[in-house]
N, C-alpha and C positions, 0 to 999 in steps of 0.2 A: 423735586422734593415736595412732600405733602404739607400743605397748610391745613390744619384740622381744627375747625371751630366746634366745640361742644356746648354745647350749651343746655206793710200790708195795705197795698193800695186798695181802694174801693172802686167798683164799677159805677159810673154815673152816666146819665143820658144828656147829651148835648146835641141839640137840633135833631133829635130822634136817633142819634148814633151813640154807641157805647164808647166811653173813654175811661182812662184810669187816672185817679188822683195820684199825686206824687207819693210814692211809697218805697218799696224795696227795689234793689237793682233788677230783680226779676220783672217787676212791673214795668220798668223803664225800657226793657229790651223787647217788649211785645210789639210795639210799632202799630201800624195801621190795622193789624189783625185783631186789635182789641174790639173791633166792631162785631167779631164773631163770638165774643165771650158769653153773651146771654144765651145764644143757641147751644154753645158747648156746655154751659152750666146745666141747661135743661137736659141735654143728652146724658150727662153724667148722673143726674138724678134718676133718669130712666134706667141707666145701667145698674145703679145701686139697688133699685127696686127689683130689677130682673134677677139680681143675685140673691134676693130674699131678704135684703136689708131694709131698714126704715130710714130714708133720707132725712126725716124730720127729727130724728133723735139727736140729742145734744152733741155727741161725738162726731156726727156726720153732717151737721147742719151747714157748715161752711165748706165741707169737702168738695162738692161739685165746683164751686168757684175756685178753690185752691188748685184742684186738679186741672182745671181748664187753663189757669195761668201757668201752671207747671208745664203742661204739654206745649204751650206756645213758647215757653222758654227753651224747652228741650229741642224745639225745631226752629229756633231763631235764625238759623242759617238761611232760611227762605227770605229773610228781610235784608240780607247782606249781599254785596256784590264784590267779587274779587278785584275787579278793576279799580274800584274806589279804595279798597283796602291797601293795595300795593302802590297806588299813585303817590308820588313824592318820595318813595323809598327805593327807587331803582337808580343805581349809581354807575357811571362810567368808571371802569377800573380795569387796568391791564393785568388781570390776575387770571391765570389759566390752570390753577391747581384745584383739586377737589375741595368743596365746601360741604360740611356735614353738620346737621343738627339732629341729634338722636334723642330717643326716649321722650318725645312730646306726648304728654298725657292726652287721651282722647276719650270722649264719651259720645255715644251715638245711640240711635234707636233702630232696632231691627224692624224693617217694614213689613215683615211677615207676621210677627206676633205682638208688635208694639211693646217690647221689653228691651232693656238696655243691652248693649255690648260695650265693653270697657277695655281699653288697652293702651298701647303706646305706638307712636309713629316715628320712624327714622327717615329722614330725607337727605339725599346727597345730590349735588349737581356739579358739573364741570363748566365754569363760566366761559362765556364767549364775549369778552369785552364789557360785560355788565354783571353787576352783582345786586342781590336783593337784601334789604335790611333783614337781619336774622330773625327778629321778632315777627316779621311778616310771614315767614314759613309756618310758624305756629298759628297765625291768624288764618292762613289758607286752610289749615287743618280744621280750625274751628268752623269756618264757613260751611264746609261740606259735611263735617261730622254732625253738626247740629241740624240735621234733616233726617227724614225717614230714609234708611240706607240698607244696603247690603255691603259687606266688607270689600268684596271684589270690586264693586263700582267705585266705592270711596277711594280705594287705593289708586285707581286709574285717574279719577277726577283730580286728585291732588297733583299727580305727576303732570297731567295735561295743563292744569292751571299754571304751574310753574314754568312749563315750556312756553306757553303762550305769553307769559309776562316778560321773560327776559331772553328767550330764545337761546338757551345754553347749548353746549355741545352734547350734553346728555343729562338725564335725570334718573335717579333711582329712588323708589319709595317702598318701604317695607312696613307692614302693620302686623302686630301681634295682639290678639284680643281674646277675651273671655266673653262668651255669648250666654246671657241669662236664659235664652230659649233652649240651650243645651244643659244648663245647670238646674233650673227650677222646674222643668217639664221634660217631656220626651225621654231621651236616653238618660238624663240626670247624671252626667259625668262632671263631677265638681272640678277636676283639675285639667280638663281638656282646654287647649288653646288653639286658635286658628291663626295661621300665618298666611299673608298674601303679599305679593310683590308686583311692582310694575317697573320695568326698565325701558327707557327710551334713549334713542341716539347711541352714543358710544357705550353707554351702560348695557345696552342690548347687544351691540355689534362686537365689542371688544371684551373678551373673557377676562383679561388682566384688570381692566378698569372695574368690571363687575365684581371680580374677586376681591379687589382692594376695598371697595365699598362694603361688601358683605362682611369682610374681616373686621373692618373698623367699627361697625355698629354692633358687633357681638358683645 
């Protein structure tokens, strides 16, 4: 029988290095990469000038700094480690039926054009004497999606991370996303969606297990 779980800081210089004063949540997630903010801010000023804009005009005066902080926030997954995130949330449990968390919101950055792709992730696994706290599945998604990515690699990274964390009998991951690089430029197809999947263990080897998972996440 199936058990189915659904579920404005400022840059300052300290000892010659950039740091952030306490401000927004965005500021607090930048971590040690704050040291790169001055260089990034300069780069954004050059970019604005190259576009024909005037970085010194009122509306753009703070844009380079804001954009730098935003980019560091968009890629905060580089500051995070899956092992640290799942630590303390792995439980011994004699449960051998499928666990699914579906429609996890996902935001990532296309590494080819540096524009977002946005969608949802569904994860299922078949436990092997261990289960993972449900919120940690969403956190694994966050770690890998908050990096420069391609959807195909992201899908596999999530599946492999879960496999390494609790060694289940099998894992299935499906991502459905809209890519701004296909919406705002290029072919400009507004309603197109990209779907990718990664099946490991019994999800790959057993058609019935795979079919059950795919049916339940629809």
